[in-house]
Each structure stands twice: as structure tokens, then as C-alpha cells.
LUMVO-318384 format. One record per residue: x, y, z of N, C-alpha, C in turn. Coordinates in steps of 0.001 Angstrom, whole numbers, padded with zeros to 6 digits, always signed. Layout:
BEGIN
XYZXYZXYZ...
END
This chain:
BEGIN
+010643+049695+011403+009909+049958+010106+010584+049258+008972+012007+049199+009505+012772+048313+008182+012226+046510+008658+012070+046156+009847+011719+045094+010011+010054+044999+009333+009651+046101+008942+007941+045588+008992+008672+045523+007050+009236+045945+006610+009311+045873+005127+010056+044349+004459+010753+044067+005802+011148+042640+005702+010240+041662+005916+009455+041793+006661+008531+040606+006226+007444+041176+005608+007304+041761+005135+006005+041887+003590+006830+041603+002745+007770+041710+002412+008984+041038+001544+008471+039573+001558+008586+039145+002995+009011+037414+002617+007513+037164+002723+006190+037940+002624+005398+037416+002659+004744+037102+001367+005128+038014+000548+005147+037895-000886+005870+036857-001596+007214+036521-000835+008069+035546-001252+007161+034037-001097+006363+033987-000239+005783+032944+000543+004675+032743-000597+003895+033599-000856+002791+033881-001714+002987+033181-003012+004572+033733-003901+004772+033241-005231+005565+031880-005117+006282+031531-003988+006258+030032-003636+005133+028878-004092+004033+029267-003311+002756+028339-002856+002271+028360-004060+002134+029387-004654+001074+029350-006194+002011+028393-007310+003133+028332-006979+003749+027731-008013+004234+025998-007361+004196+025695-006159+004093+024803-005249+002608+023735-005426+001868+024554-005702+000302+023579-005562-000188+023404-007121+000975+023732-008074+000237+023456-009265+000696+021751-009269-000189+020538-010158-000301+019322-010323-000760+018873-011611+000472+018247-012136-000157+017265-013142-000505+015890-013327-001873+015230-013617-001410+014013-013061-000164+013176-014107+000265+012340-013237+000872+011371-013735+000884+010120-013716+001137+009491-015025+000445+008131-015193+001248+007197-014429+002669+007460-013773+003423+006496-012675+002270+006619-011273+001245+007073-011026+000887+006757-010102-000592+006094-010195-000730+005334-011858-001531+004149-011913-000870+002873-011806-001181+001802-012077-000898+000757-012156-000157+000741-013550+001000+000248-013848+001750+000332-014995+001648-000332-015810+001514-001916-015159+001786-003211-016380+001368-004096-015377+000502-005099-016282+000102-006172-016287+001125-007433-016065+001465-007615-014669+002183-008699-014506+002150-010635-015168+000653-010379-014964+000323-011740-015506-001485-011972-015364-001979-012603-016046-003048-013099-015945-003626-013707-016383-004806-014758-016204-005432-015915-016517-006946-015571-016624-007122-016822-017359-008877-016760-017576-009507-015546-019018-008445-015023-018817-009096-013786-020121-008634-014015-021599-009791-014262-022283-009522-014673-023799-010380-013894-025138-009924-013974-026016-010737-013438-027178-010519-012039-027426-011425-011403-028017-010874-010109-028409-012526-009464-028036-013272-009351-026908-014703-009003-026438-014143-007454-025761-015186-006909-025347-015226-005580-025083-014087-005654-023499-014687-006487-022990-014595-006447-021546-013365-007730-020750-012728-008482-021813-011484-009555-021281-010245-008813-021658-009647-007745-021970-008507-007265-022645-007785-007000-020738-007419-007841-020314-006318-007328-018690-005335-005581-019034-005182-005515-019918-004596-004128-020259-005700-002825-020020-006858-003178-020069-007715-001575-019640-007736-001628-018431-007202-001999-017314-006959-002017-016140-005870-000766-015745-005059-000612-016655-003617-000007-016741-004084+001238-016907-003343+002665-016429-003386+003810-016276-004553+004458-015314-004749+005545-016189-006135+006583-015018-007373+005762-015719-008228+005930-014543-009612+005085-014822-010163+006210-015572-011857+005626-016145-012233+006204-017608-012975+007596-016815-012806+008256-017914-013229+010201-018086-014235+010089-018788-014226+009672-020062-015522+009663-020894-016094+008276-022081-017284+008194-021753-017353+006708-022652-018236+007139-024313-017670+006536-024579-018683+006700-025856-019398+004956-026005-020519+005402-026492-021754+004527-026465-021583+003856-027959-021615+003083-028395-021678+003510-030217-022987+002444-030766-023851+001837-029573-024886+001486-029952-025945+002764-030018-025512+003747-029540-026848+005304-029473-025724+006392-030161-024463+006290-029980-023256+007566-030807-023743+008334-030188-023423+007864-028732-023687+009554-027640-022368+009389-026654-021791+010129-026222-020468+010271-025515-021361+010886-024234-020584+009996-023265-021478+010428-021582-020103+010475-020820-020227+011473-019756-019104+011730-018676-019282+010230-017703-018259+009580-017319-018222+008962-016542-018532+009169-015194-019476+008826-014374-019928+009338-013217-020286+008563-011910-021179+008982-011175-021595+007777-010106-022704+007452-010396-023556+007794-011505-024765+007075-011618-025043+006705-013327-023435+006392-013522-023185+006091-015432-022113+005430-015154-021940+003733-014665-020830+003474-014903-020172+003112-016173-018538+003342-016166-017516+002992-017460-018404+001586-018032-018563+001213-018871-018855+000536-020381-018464+000650-021691-018590-000440-022684-018013+000414-024000-016492+000714-024131-016116+001386-024748-014863+001909-024957-014890+003756-024637-013673+004554-024715-013775+005825-025234-013679+006339-025944-013926+007391-026069-014095+008057-027696-012977+007627-028588-011831+007184-027991-011174+006729-029262-010739+005521-029655-011826+004739-028888-011560+003417-028911-010981+002415-027989-010775+002801-027386-009844+002072-026375-010964+001549-025298-010293+000068-025236-011368-000219-023751-010951-000159-022457-012060+000174-021814-011897+000948-020324-011883-000407-019176-012463-001301-019014-012925-001869-018409-012791-003662-018507-012064-004741-017261-011952-005738-017533-012658-006615-016680-013392-007762-017245-014135-008145-015926-013608-009405-015600-013990-009576-014343-013353-010684-013746-014119-011529-013200-014372-012664-013742-014995-013988-013917-014399-014548-013021-015448-016416-012589-014695-016868-011665-013799-017789-012770-012271-018022-012099-011648-018476-013117-010350-016906-013323-010608-016008-013343-010206-014844-013954-009382-014014-013078-008015-013917-012810-007090-013576-012521-005882-012091-013140-006051-011095-012531-005248-009960-012929-004299-009356-011851-002840-009690-012136-001520-008575-011133-001301-007810-012127-001511-006643-011300-000768-005423-011837+000429-005183-010884+001447-004080-011445+002287-003535-010695+002507-002192-010803+003015-001295-010038+003297+000203-009563+004978-000377-010134+005178+001170-010431+006450+001078-010807+007126+001908-010022+006565+002103-008039+007321+002223-007235+006509+001771-005791+007239+001681-004638+006599+000830-003648+005211+001971-003142+004528+001357-002605+002918+001962-002224+003306+001583-000938+003248+002775-000132+003652+002543+001395+002317+002898+002186+002252+002087+003266+001354+002240+004381+001550+003628+004939+000988+004269+004627+001264+005949+004594+000381+006779+005558+000596+006876+006639-000678+007542+008044-001053+008952+007269-000011+009313+006896-000018+010858+006012-001268+010824+005006-001237+010204+004661-002314+009603+003094-003817+010091+004155-004443+011273+002896-006111+010975+003885-007025+010056+003721-007513+010150+005381-007855+008869+005601-007041+007598+006122-006210+007848+006009-004772+006217+006116-004993+005591+004736-006058+005851+003797-005889+005243+002735-004516+005250+001717-003938+003451+001909-003000+003858+000828-003063+003654-000621-004234+002891-001174-004819+003056-002588-006311+002734-002815-006372+002869-004214-007828+003015-004585-007838+002247-005550-008969+001396-005840-009181+000417-006560-010871+000862-007500-010729+000961-008655-011698+001458-009746-012477+000289-010070-013957+000357-009899-014577-000330-010698-015484+000536-011879-016586-000653-012277-017609-000021-012481-019342-000378-012069-019265+000376-010626-020212+000130-009870-020919+001488-009975-022237+001848-009503-022767+002580-009424-023628+003117-008630-024272+004550-008203-025355+004426-007534-026797+004329-008602-027529+004000-008060-029263+003613-008434-029753+005353-008549-030690+005291-009681-030804+006864-009708-032455+006666-009942-033342+007807-010156-034470+007600-010170-034971+007491-011702-033959+007398-012468-034422+007644-013658-033380+007232-014730-033638+007181-016153-031904+006804-017091-031153+007999-017183-030354+008020-017377-029160+008851-017973-028198+009099-018852-028636+010511-019395-028606+010522-020900-027421+011822-020893-026679+011666-022036-025106+012610-022336-025767+014207-021151-027318+014530-021448-027516+016019-021056-028226+016113-020101-028475+015028-019170-029113+014956-017798-028084+015695-016948-029338+016602-016228-028887+018025-015062-028977+016570-013894-027524+017211-013312-027477+015970-012255-027637+017229-011105-028530+018103-010933-029596+018862-010061-030471+018150-009837-031277+017447-010907-032210+017148-010710-032800+015472-010783-031117+014974-010838-031250+013470-011222-030917+013090-010041-032011+012195-008764-031785+011729-007853-031618+010453-007466-030602+009919-006450-030203+008719-006076-031172+008311-005321-031493+007278-005564-032793+006122-004510-032505+006585-002834-033803+006067-002260-033134+006339-000714-034285+005470-000434-033799+004507+000611-032030+004658+000988-031149+004388-000054-030023+005090-000140-029139+004910-001125-028989+003451-001399-028594+002735-002892-028605+001879-003240-027323+001659-004355-025501+000756-003951-024987+000994-005140-025185-000417-005651-025070-000587-006857-025129-001393-007817-023598-002171-007829-023394-003134-006963-021713-003133-006889-021624-004910-007199-020059-005091-007482-020395-006369-007495-018990-006869-007245-018852-007648-005960-017519-006879-005231-016270-007954-005890-015213-007687-006200-013852-008656-006398-013175-008504-005848-012183-009663-005012-011174-009714-004249-010145-009346-004467-009765-008791-003571-007968-007874-003975-007177-008424-003039-005893-008829-003228-004853-009003-002844-003385-008658-003088-002597-008375-002049-001560-007468-002410-000027-008349-002330+000813-007545-002693+002271-008557-002742+003372-007226-002972+004357-008056-002332+005746-006810-002140+006894-007607-003473+006375-008768-003921+006998-009265-005267+006095-009806-005850+006411-010174-007157+005483-010506-008462+004981-011856-008212+005834-012742-007559+005224-014059-007217+004755-014220-005912+004441-013418-005069+003898-013502-003324+004635-013473-002737+004619-013592-001623+003538-014162-000817+002843-013170-000910+001404-013298-000985+000180-012705-001233-000837-012956-000087-001413-011129+000197-001982-011246+001554-003350-010460+000984-004162-011350+001611-005665-011086+000724-006488-010011+001725-007451-009287+001075-008021-008383+001908-009501-009230+002204-009348-010206+003005-010141-011345+002963-011719-011226+003677-012116-009840+004350-012962-009750+004585-013793-008232+004031-012620-007756+003163-012737-006515+002424-011765-005552+002682-011935-004619+002269-013316-004315+001322-012767-005010+000014-013799-004952-001000-013824-005229-002283-013634-004448-003331-013147-004785-004315-012923-003865-005529-014753-003851-006265-014483-002728-006721-016150-002860-008118-017457-002689-007155-016912-001750-005462-017942-001429-004557-018286-000220-004504-018364+000505-003092-018318+001905-003184-016849+002421-002797-016525+003322-003250-017263+004159-003816-017213+004663-005275-018715+004887-006090-018748+004753-007776-017418+005766-008191-017270+005630-009283-016342+006515-010089-017061+007193-010601-016765+009140-010296-016949+010232-010856-016067+010792-010976-015788+010938-012766-014628+011695-013270-014705+013564-012638-015712+014298-012584-015722+015582-012958-016480+015429-011859-016410+017252-011593-017318+018049-010776-018629+018471-011136-019457+018798-010883-020813+019132-011554-020649+020889-011364-020543+021525-012807-020907+023085-012353-022393+023191-012272-022673+024202-011691-023994+024510-011449-024784+025585-012315-023350+026278-012221-023371+027434-013336-023678+027326-014812-022850+026588-014975-023407+026007-016499-024203+024921-016858-024567+024003-015963-025211+023198-016067-024762+022465-016975-023338+021659-016593-022547+020754-017330-021593+020491-016474-020570+019563-016945-019459+019004-016277-018598+019977-016237-017973+019614-015239-016961+020630-014958-015687+020317-015104-014445+020655-013860-013449+020235-014155-013039+018542-013204-012401+018270-013810-011673+016918-013718-011202+016484-012145-011853+015452-011403-011687+015480-010219-010503+014363-010177-010087+014780-008454-008840+013735-008436-009193+012601-007943-008344+011648-009145-007881+010371-008903-007293+009881-007832-006438+010366-007212-005385+010074-006384-005859+010719-004451-007026+010979-004693-007581+011109-003299-009053+010280-003009-009043+009851-001608-010269+008823-001639-011255+009529-000885-012363+009004-001360-013872+009683-000909-013380+009330+000543-013800+010546+001551-014316+010402+003273-014140+008979+003665-013526+008340+004366-013623+006719+005058-014793+006521+005838-015321+008395+006433-016266+008161+007581-017480+008271+007028-017571+007831+005391-019090+008209+005151-019448+006415+004405-020983+006808+004704-021144+005120+004351-022715+005527+003037-022797+004723+002595-023209+004110+000825-024945+005192+001792-025704+004835+002763-026487+005368+003359-026567+007022+003459-024989+007447+003914-025371+009243+003573-025589+009626+002356-025950+008886+001337-026273+009820+000109-027634+009183-000354-028576+008630+000750-029513+008177+000435-030573+009676-000101-031230+009824-001122-032139+010784-001541-031539+012071-002294-030148+011763-002397-029172+013431-002908-029448+013494-004075-029540+014564-004497-029200+014546-006177-027869+014087-006331-027824+013963-007394-026176+013517-008194-025398+014238-007893-026043+016263-008132-024498+017083-008142-024488+016789-006245-025248+016666-005641-025181+016831-004512-024102+015562-003710-024342+014723-004611-023749+013654-004528-022013+013816-004836-022136+014472-005336-020910+014551-006307-020026+015454-005287-020500+016737-004850-020386+017602-003693-019512+016851-002484-020494+015754-001988-020048+014863-000752-018924+013917-001113-018259+013858-002285-017088+013240-002507-015971+014393-002213-016321+016094-002104-014823+016685-001642-013931+016491-002412-013851+016423-003641-013077+016461-004813-012280+015295-005341-012784+013949-004902-012311+012973-005148-012958+012229-006454-012704+011581-007160-012940+010907-008197-013808+009135-007810-013771+009043-006685-014232+008056-006163-013291+006663-005941-014039+005599-006324-013344+004200-005895-013114+004023-004416-013237+002687-004383-012717+002049-003277-011397+002253-002524-011386+002505-001331-010230+003053-000806-009507+001376+000072-008369+001191-000068-007582+000125+000804-006420+000911+001489-006533+000300+003032-005627+000321+003786-004938-000711+004859-003764-000454+004290-003067-002065+004257-002745-002661+005587-003483-001653+006405-003670-001845+008199-005274-002765+008071-005504-002783+006972-007125-003917+006889-006556-004949+007035-005692-005323+006266-005459-007101+006159-005476-007471+007518-005529-009213+007494-005454-009907+008890-003756-009359+009694-004598-008895+010592-002809-008476+011692-001707-009245+011369-001783-010654+011148-000829-011268+011026-000030-011194+009640-000610-011114+008928-000405-010924+007136+000433-009315+007209-000184-008510+007821+000239-006933+007659+001493-007122+008410+001608-007828+009530+003071-007629+010238+004055-008615+009498+003520-009429+008424+004155-010324+007275+005113-009421+006433+004423-008065+006351+004933-007278+005150+006629-006731+005727+007452-006539+005018+008532-006229+005397+008626-004514+005154+009202-003937+005939+009554-002573+006051+010444-001834+005284+010163-000929+004559+011161-000155+003597+012283+000362+004857+013259+000099+004739+014496+000872+005540+014927+001826+004958+014324+002868+003700+014327+004130+003529+013185+005047+004466+012130+004233+004362+010895+005016+005014+010499+004690+006691+010923+003304+006590+010332+002982+008271+009050+002471+007501+008546+002405+006686+007392+002395+006379+006819+000910+005407+005883+000199+005790+005542-001096+005676+004916-000596+004139+005060-001382+003205+004633-001200+001602+004261-002447+000585+003644-002389-000184+003419-003169-001368+003935-002393-002750+003799-003453-004004+003927-002559-005262+003274-003609-006229+002469-005097-005661+001593-005682-006664+000760-005788-006155-000633-006081-006992-002079-005888-006677-002687-006971-007543-003281-007559-006938-004122-009137-007893-005433-008766-007362-006364-008980-008536-007193-008934-008738-008225-010399-009306-009196-010745-008385-009458-012316-008747-011289-012444-008208-011782-013688-009088-013140-013629-008273-013232-014345-006998-014581-013243-006090-014655-013408-004871-015105-015185-004655-014687-015562-004449-015459-016885-003667-016410-017024-003336-017693-017939-003785-018978-018234-003114-019789-016862-003598-019289-015699-004316-020038-014789-004904-021172-015342-005993-022274-014348-006254-023073-014707-007353-022636-013707-008178-021728-012643-008169-021207-011536-008868-020501-011632-009361-020185-011305-011008-018923-010774-011843-018755-009292-012003-017610-009148-011336-017345-007692-011235-016718-007274-012323-016046-005721-012377-015217-005434-013315-014306-004414-012705-013378-004321-013114-011684-003586-012825-011905-002405-013923-011658-001390-013623-011317-000078-014154-009761+000436-014322-009517+000467-012671-007862+001026-012613-007275+000820-010925-005972+001336-011048-005585+001529-009373-004718+002634-009561-004958+003255-008241-004172+004558-008308-003516+004219-006434-002468+004826-006666-001858+004967-005234-002214+006542-004417-002490+006195-003749-003127+007779-002853-002012+008405-002677-002059+009649-003056-001408+011109-002768-001298+011682-001359-000362+011960-000650-000596+012400+001156+000977+012705+000705+000856+013368+002207+002402+014141+002727+003053+013073+002937+004122+013012+002809+005274+011670+003118+005414+010603+002129+004404+010285+001052+004447+009524-000301+005683+009518-001314+005892+008954-001649+006613+008409-003181+007100+010024-003560+006193+010810-003980+006193+012137-004729+006360+013670-003784+005712+012916-002699+005938+014381-001459+006446+013895-000197+008177+013664-000365+008474+013063+000627+008686+014341+002060+008644+014092+003104+008815+014829+003991+010289+015127+003961+010613+017145+003860+011766+018102+003305+012908+017799+005033+013860+017731+004412+014667+017430+005757+014386+018823+006386+014118+018397+007765+013848+019339+009116+012413+019613+009215+011609+018837+008654+010293+019039+008654+010035+018214+009780+009864+018582+010914+009590+017913+012131+008686+017710+012842+007534+018571+011887+006270+017945+012586+005221+017261+011013+005935+016823+010258+005736+015756+009205+004182+016631+008451+004719+017652+008204+003173+018203+007218+003746+018833+006295+004962+018182+005667+006122+018179+004160+006120+020112+003789+006086+020679+004954+006680+022130+004547+007592+022987+005891+008284+023263+005429+009252+023852+006616+008658+024963+006907+008254+025305+008207+007754+026828+008542+008088+026817+009703+007227+028245+010230+007578+028606+011798+007173+027562+012184+006325+026573+012271+006192+025561+013286+007110+024641+013495+007654+024017+012819+009274+023389+012474+009939+024406+013357+010288+025638+013321+011162+026239+014135+010618+026125+015557+009597+025929+015659+009097+026288+017388+009400+025184+018002+009259+024264+017166+009309+022511+017473+010934+022152+017745+011967+022858+016917+013030+022555+017612+013507+023712+018684+012850+024821+018658+013420+025342+019960+013070+025020+021197+011383+024185+020889+011247+023555+022205+011829+022151+022477+012609+021744+021584+012939+020460+021689+014412+020342+021823+015270+021839+021474+016603+021953+021672+017618+021083+022927+018091+020313+022454+019019+019637+023198+018038+019044+024285+016983+018472+024137+016579+017573+024580+016147+016513+024585+015967+015534+025166+015688+013853+024607+014013+013812+024458+014039+012981+022927+012623+013321+022441+012063+011450+023215+011200+011735+023863+010686+010415+024515+008955+010957+024998+007755+009767+024354+006801+009709+024758+006221+010318+025589+006739+010505+027126+006219+011787+027837+006370+013304+027878+007416+013307+026858+008049+014723+026808+007746+015114+024723+006702+014478+024709+006266+014733+022949+005301+014623+022815+004399+015853+022786+003333+016682+022755+002811+016298+021052+003858+016691+020204+003951+016756+018942+003813+015398+018316+004025+014311+019119+004093+013179+018404+004980+012861+017626+006574+013650+017607+007816+013073+016841+008191+012018+016670+008320+011308+018176+009048+010547+018175+008424+009378+017318+006792+009050+017405+006074+008238+016288+006404+008727+014647+006646+009554+014542+007051+009892+013321+008228+009602+012674+009017+010006+013112+010487+009402+013133+011106+008662+013566+010643+007893+014634+011093+007130+015385+012666+007224+015787+013522+006623+015239+015012+006666+015636+015300+008238+015060+014977+008108+014210+016090+009231+012849+015754+010274+013704+014969+010698+014452+014436+012346+014616+016411+012972+015060+017065+012397+015401+018297+012873+016103+018906+013763+014737+018660+013378+013489+019317+013710+012751+018707+015202+012290+017260+015355+012965+016236+016708+012623+016828+017858+013605+017517+017728+014363+017895+018331+015543+018996+019422+015386+018559+020108+014341+019753+020572+013839+019244+022274+013038+019811+023057+013885+019155+024547+013111+019689+024624+011598+020342+024279+011258+020917+023834+009625+019970+023639+008962+019551+022190+009520+018850+021517+008192+017493+022584+008064+017069+023417+009520+016037+023819+008683+016179+025007+007551+017078+026100+008341+017420+027113+007237+017962+026682+006054+018296+025482+005954+018833+024830+004566+017642+024733+003646+016078+024201+004383+014967+023954+003625+013586+024654+003603+014338+026087+004355+013338+026904+004911+012577+027024+003524+010958+027388+003689+009955+027137+002720+010062+026291+001867+010913+025427+002378+010380+024205+001224+009442+023611+001450+008164+023016+000682+007181+022475+000522+007155+021220-000381+006175+020010+000262+006221+019070-001085+004708+018538-001151+004087+018956-000106+002388+018414-000567+001255+019566-000211+000563+019941-000674-000665+020891-000804-000107+022473-000150+000886+023148-000993+001059+024168-000544+000338+025219-000630-000339+025492+000555-001550+026928+000333-000806+028398+001052
END
């Protein structure tokens, strides 16, 4: 009976912990924080200020032509200003180049959703059947069938230092393509825009534009599954030689970048726009490191880690005897985690999606 009471108390403590750990506030450091350099941008026009690409991408749009405010959505892309008069997007013309910096290393992290490392937001949009207004019902506004995205590809390169060397996604993906930005969920009960979606979560990389053909805008938003959209980039999609040339962070064992450059795509007939850049959030990233003793690299210390430690106790970790893939996760550092005290000291610690 005593054991039962202890288990109940332990379970309640877990619930209390997870409710707190699951709270998350958007942090400006998750986005590009500085324009390091730019060229080809001149004048005071709406779309030629390089600083417009910094910070969180567009949520609300103010159109001073008709004096109306719109939600930035997958059927209505960012343009003009926000309600406070701030510029929203930067046009990348032929000869234009913008280099931005994150205040931390953006890692090639397999713990990120779909393996995506960062997201570039443009002002592409899904072609719909009619004009969009502030009161348009997203349940009755339908995408074209087959689906079509009004995309204007922008070339993207990455670097570890502000002056390079630069490594370019020569064969894509490209900025200002799929998937169009969508700032808010659609509340079907209220028939209005709902909560702000997650700028740090990429759209499922298994989806293609064709999957959206004929859907209502509301259904298309649901298909984003909580993401605010944008084009996802995985550092592993670089040319293999370029990927191999990226240095490894000695603290994490992962390749990384800290600078992103956007420029006109050579030979393109399109002039694209850029709205922002985000570091994808995931287990093991700079804000959610693996807790000490997290043997299965799920960013929490739980019974699963205790079970793995028991299984591997005093055993040599090697590929033939490694069903959990621990050697791949921690490489040579696994020896540091084979200690009961490490799990005990970090018991129930969680850094990512504690539910």
C-alpha cells in the first residue's frame, strides 16, 4: 500500500513538472538578429530595407491602399507594412545580396523535426479561387486544383564566418518558395483566425505542393500541423563536398552554420522577397540540450534511460550490440553517461516537448 501511495505522489509530481516545462515563449534569438552586410538596396521604398528580414516573420499586414488589416496567410502573402508601419519584406533583385547572422550556432541536428535545420520565409502564396479579404472564410476559400504556389526562387548560401567560405544550395531548396507563410491557425468555431502558429517548426518535408490541390485554406492550414510554414533547409542537402568542409562544433559534435546569405538566383526570371529566418527548434538544439544522462537522446530523463543504463551496464557499446543507436548519438562520449548518479542527479529533467 505504501508503494502505491509513493507511485501516485510520483505521478502527480510528473504532471506538475511537465505542465511548467511545456510552456514556451517566442524568443527573438530564434531568428536572425543582425544584417552583417548588404548590397544593391537603395532608397526609402517599402521593399528595399535589408533590416526587414530580421526578427519574427509577418503576422499582420496593414494595406494603406484600402486601410484594412489582414492576417498573413498561405493565401495572402506579406506586403506593404505591419499595423505599426514597420516594413515587412525585402526584395532580392539581380545584384542584391543580404547576409544575416544568428547569435548562436545553427546545428545540423537530426533531432530537429524532419531533420530540417533552419527555415527561410518569403512572400509566396497558394493560388486560390478568389480574392482574399480580412473577413474571408478560410473554410470556403479553396486552393487551385492542381495546387499552385506563386513562388519566386531566391538563392540561399550558408557560412560559419561572416566572410565565408560560403556554401550554396545550388540545386535548391530556394527561398520564397513552398511552403507559404501562415501566421495563425483557423478557428472553425469562431470562424476567425486563432492562435499564432510555430515559427520554429517546419512543414512536414514529406508533403509536396500537389498534396494541397483543391483543399480549403482551412484544411491546408491543418495540413501544416502547427507550423507557420516557410521553406525548410537541411545542411545535409548541400553538395557533399561542401557539407564535408563544414567544421564540427567540439562541444556538440555537430556541423553548424551561423550566417545565411540570400541573393538573386542566376538565370531566374523572378525577383523574390525575403521575410525572415528561423532556427528550427528540436531535441538537442542550442536551447534544448540533452540532459546529462539522457541515453536515448529524447531530451528527458525517464524510465527509458534507466532501462537502457541497466541493459548496457558495464557493456561495451558497439554497433552489433547497440539496438538503440546510442553509439551514433553520443559517439565517443557515451562513456560519460554510463553512471547511475548521472541519471539520478537529472531525474525527470526535460528540455524539449515535455508532455
